VOGU-3710 file (C-alpha; in Angstrom, 3 decimals, decimal comma):
1> mkttksgkla> 136,307/138,127/36,518  135,101/135,172/37,401  137,877/134,227/39,840  136,690/137,748/41,390  133,374/136,905/41,944  133,937/133,330/43,350  136,101/134,851/46,034  132,672/136,306/47,434  131,799/133,076/48,651  135,335/131,883/49,929
11> nkrlavlgag> 134,494/132,371/53,378  130,279/131,958/53,059  127,999/129,161/54,551  125,748/127,226/52,627  122,777/125,240/53,367  120,993/123,092/50,527  117,830/122,612/51,268  116,777/119,708/49,571  119,516/118,029/47,797  117,498/115,426/45,492
21> kiggillraf> 118,122/115,771/41,801  118,822/119,210/40,889  119,779/120,299/44,193  122,365/117,173/44,370  123,768/118,184/41,059  124,577/121,807/42,087  126,135/120,681/45,725  128,583/118,156/43,807  129,292/120,548/41,367  130,159/123,473/43,673
31> leqklvpakn> 132,159/121,082/45,886  134,173/119,762/42,808  135,135/123,370/41,709  135,688/124,003/45,356  133,348/126,900/45,194  132,561/126,606/48,964  134,564/124,255/51,057  132,870/120,962/52,491  133,119/121,767/56,325  131,084/125,042/55,322
41> vhatarhaek> 127,711/122,906/53,928  124,785/121,659/55,489  122,605/120,069/53,132  119,197/118,253/54,363  117,104/115,607/52,652  113,782/114,044/53,219  114,805/110,635/54,535  117,540/110,105/56,955  119,403/107,310/54,932  119,660/109,741/51,930
51> ahalakqlgi> 120,889/112,431/54,478  123,285/109,999/56,189  124,383/108,684/52,390  125,290/112,645/51,444  127,295/113,395/54,890  129,372/109,928/54,192  129,947/110,425/50,488  130,593/114,488/50,176  132,443/114,742/53,636  129,491/117,638/54,521
61> sastdnraav> 127,028/118,087/57,235  123,805/116,615/56,076  120,328/116,072/58,028  116,356/116,201/57,879  116,529/119,388/59,859  115,976/122,764/57,634  116,080/124,718/60,658  119,556/123,616/61,741  120,944/123,542/58,077  119,677/127,345/57,910
71> rdadiillav> 120,769/128,143/61,343  124,589/129,350/60,471  124,451/129,435/57,036  125,042/132,847/55,172  123,432/131,606/51,697  120,469/129,196/51,712  119,771/127,037/48,142  115,804/126,200/48,070  115,813/123,209/45,813  112,804/121,478/47,186
81> kpqavrevle> 109,593/120,638/45,540  107,186/123,864/44,731  104,500/122,141/46,517  106,779/121,765/49,629  108,054/125,634/49,240  105,250/126,844/51,683  106,057/124,229/54,348  109,655/124,666/54,172  110,000/128,482/54,160  107,597/128,459/57,287
91> eikpemkpgk> 109,648/125,894/58,709  113,101/128,065/58,523  111,712/131,201/59,274  112,203/131,493/62,982  116,244/130,987/61,779  115,994/133,475/58,889  118,229/136,677/60,006  119,516/140,182/58,701  122,680/138,821/56,711  121,341/135,515/55,233
101> mivsvvasvs> 119,821/135,239/51,421  117,914/132,719/49,861  118,686/131,550/46,205  115,904/129,350/45,076  116,242/127,059/41,926  112,368/126,244/42,750  110,393/126,285/39,494  107,299/128,532/39,037  107,351/130,069/42,572  108,289/133,888/42,503
111> tqmmekllgl> 110,788/135,789/44,753  107,273/138,086/45,418  105,679/134,786/46,734  108,831/133,955/48,689  109,113/137,299/50,284  105,523/136,809/50,959  105,474/133,720/52,886  108,828/134,656/55,043  107,256/138,006/55,762  110,523/139,606/56,051
121> dlpvvrampn> 113,052/142,235/53,897  115,753/139,199/53,296  117,192/139,138/49,713  115,840/136,347/47,389  116,974/135,396/44,284  116,057/133,317/41,615  117,596/130,550/39,575  116,621/128,603/36,616  119,667/126,203/35,743  119,768/123,057/33,789
131> tpcaigcgmt> 121,260/119,466/34,923  124,521/120,209/32,305  125,625/122,081/35,753  126,765/118,612/36,730  129,719/118,505/34,018  130,339/122,669/34,576  128,688/122,990/31,230  124,881/124,186/32,475  122,639/127,187/31,436  121,263/129,515/34,398
141> glakgvhask> 118,860/132,185/34,305  118,818/134,418/37,308  116,501/137,179/38,804  116,359/139,138/41,897  113,864/140,011/44,193  113,053/143,657/45,113  115,062/143,263/48,330  118,387/141,408/46,886  120,976/143,971/45,886  123,691/144,162/43,223
151> ehleiaqamf> 125,903/142,348/45,288  123,459/139,755/46,269  123,210/138,970/42,290  126,986/138,581/42,052  126,873/136,348/44,829  124,306/134,283/43,121  126,406/135,008/39,571  129,614/133,081/41,295  127,839/130,405/42,313  126,510/129,493/38,758
161> eavgrvvvvd> 129,166/130,464/36,566  131,402/127,744/38,505  129,278/125,489/36,822  128,351/126,868/33,287  127,551/129,993/31,913  124,472/132,544/33,116  122,558/135,237/31,965  120,448/137,680/34,226  117,167/138,263/33,398  113,649/139,935/34,430
171> ekqidavtgl> 111,853/137,978/36,850  108,927/137,556/34,170  111,071/135,633/31,725  112,212/133,359/33,745  109,440/130,982/32,678  110,578/131,361/29,013  114,415/130,415/30,522  112,341/127,289/31,613  110,749/126,226/28,725  113,790/127,074/26,639
181> sasgtafiyi> 117,217/126,182/28,689  116,042/123,856/31,535  113,370/121,903/29,290  115,036/122,175/26,438  117,610/119,816/27,548  115,167/116,952/27,058  114,460/118,437/23,832  118,080/118,418/22,766  118,149/114,554/23,554  115,511/113,540/21,490
191> ileslaeggv> 116,639/115,358/18,606  120,776/113,834/19,044  118,813/110,377/19,443  117,467/110,628/16,727  120,145/111,751/14,382  121,705/108,697/15,927  119,338/106,485/15,134  119,391/107,719/11,630  123,179/107,024/11,270  122,093/103,235/12,050
201> kvglprdvst> 119,644/103,071/9,974  121,883/103,932/6,654  124,717/101,672/8,342  126,340/103,027/10,926  127,052/100,890/14,328  125,430/102,294/16,802  128,237/103,729/19,369  129,637/105,547/16,266  126,471/107,006/14,945  125,792/108,245/18,691
211> llaaqtmmga> 128,979/109,696/19,299  128,777/111,562/15,563  125,623/112,798/16,707  126,696/114,240/19,916  130,050/115,653/19,075  128,229/117,208/16,032  125,938/118,476/18,059  128,413/120,185/20,969  130,449/121,364/17,498  127,697/123,175/16,367
221> armvldtgdh> 126,499/124,978/19,589  130,368/125,939/20,361  130,269/127,488/16,435  127,392/129,862/17,767  128,687/130,156/20,874  132,294/131,074/19,877  131,755/132,951/16,727  128,415/134,987/17,953  127,099/134,195/14,390  123,529/134,004/13,682
231> pallkdavtt> 122,899/130,362/13,462  120,884/130,903/9,981  124,620/132,110/8,290  125,961/129,128/9,991  123,522/126,555/8,336  124,000/128,298/5,151  127,733/128,167/5,178  126,921/124,243/5,480  124,488/124,541/2,598  126,359/124,038/-0,958
241> pagstmdgil> 124,005/124,779/-3,905  122,078/121,353/-4,749  123,902/119,491/-2,088  123,323/116,179/0,138  122,492/118,831/3,250  119,738/120,759/1,514  118,085/117,438/0,697  118,074/116,756/4,289  117,037/120,378/5,197  114,056/119,943/2,634
251> eledgkvrvt> 113,237/116,841/4,943  113,133/118,793/8,232  110,790/121,905/6,634  108,361/118,989/5,316  108,254/117,412/8,926  107,855/120,821/10,415  110,852/120,135/12,766  111,003/124,147/12,936  107,628/124,717/14,232  107,463/121,709/16,351
261> likavmkatq> 110,607/122,826/18,284  108,746/126,678/18,658  105,685/124,838/20,248  107,609/122,538/22,202  109,268/125,707/24,219  105,957/127,475/24,254  104,042/124,706/25,738  106,845/124,059/28,301  106,867/127,669/29,215  103,175/127,721/29,680
271> rakelilep> 103,364/124,469/31,853  105,764/126,514/34,305  103,167/129,509/34,657  100,604/126,507/35,490  102,685/125,489/38,013  102,588/128,812/40,218  101,324/128,297/43,792  98,826/130,706/45,353  100,081/132,270/48,140
//
């Protein structure tokens, strides 16, 4: 199924507008996964030096000219800052013709807003990936605009399935995806760092402790994904009566770790909503 979907991009030309942090991560991952050939990619950066470096490193076309990048592209990956969306869409509007589609990874800017700024009935798919896309282990939420068809959504799915897992949600849920999986990687790093610090506190070398924490976290996540079991059930399987795990869990509950993490997702989601720009 994945191969069939990926085939939809074999002959497509891709423009990456804003090959910075997440745009650069995705661009490199798409090239490494051979989702699109380098000769079919034109990326843009704000500064000529960065564009020149991208062209040299990745063997692609790169410039500071968004209109030139979009001109011959079939798929436009929009990866600029939210504050720059209006300016960039107005800049590329003269080049937006039937047959093109926009896949936006811009936080907080809705498909409806982008459609309004373009003033055209072009397909827009909104994506919210996270940084583990860089190693093919990402998580992306997708939502389509009113002019995007099932085929457009499948093209976007193929792009992000090449770098991890994908869920399709209603657009009203995209901010929650931002708060949970996009911002959530930072929350996980804090938990991982804290577990590793705990290991150091009880006598483990730092490198050993970090490895133990990271592999334990990855293994626990894989158990959830591979078994489909609820995390609470898997937790209970580890927790023996009067054992050491129960003592540790009591400390977590006393420190309100559970409610703090829930609130962290809620706060990040709320902040994503507040970043929305008015057209």
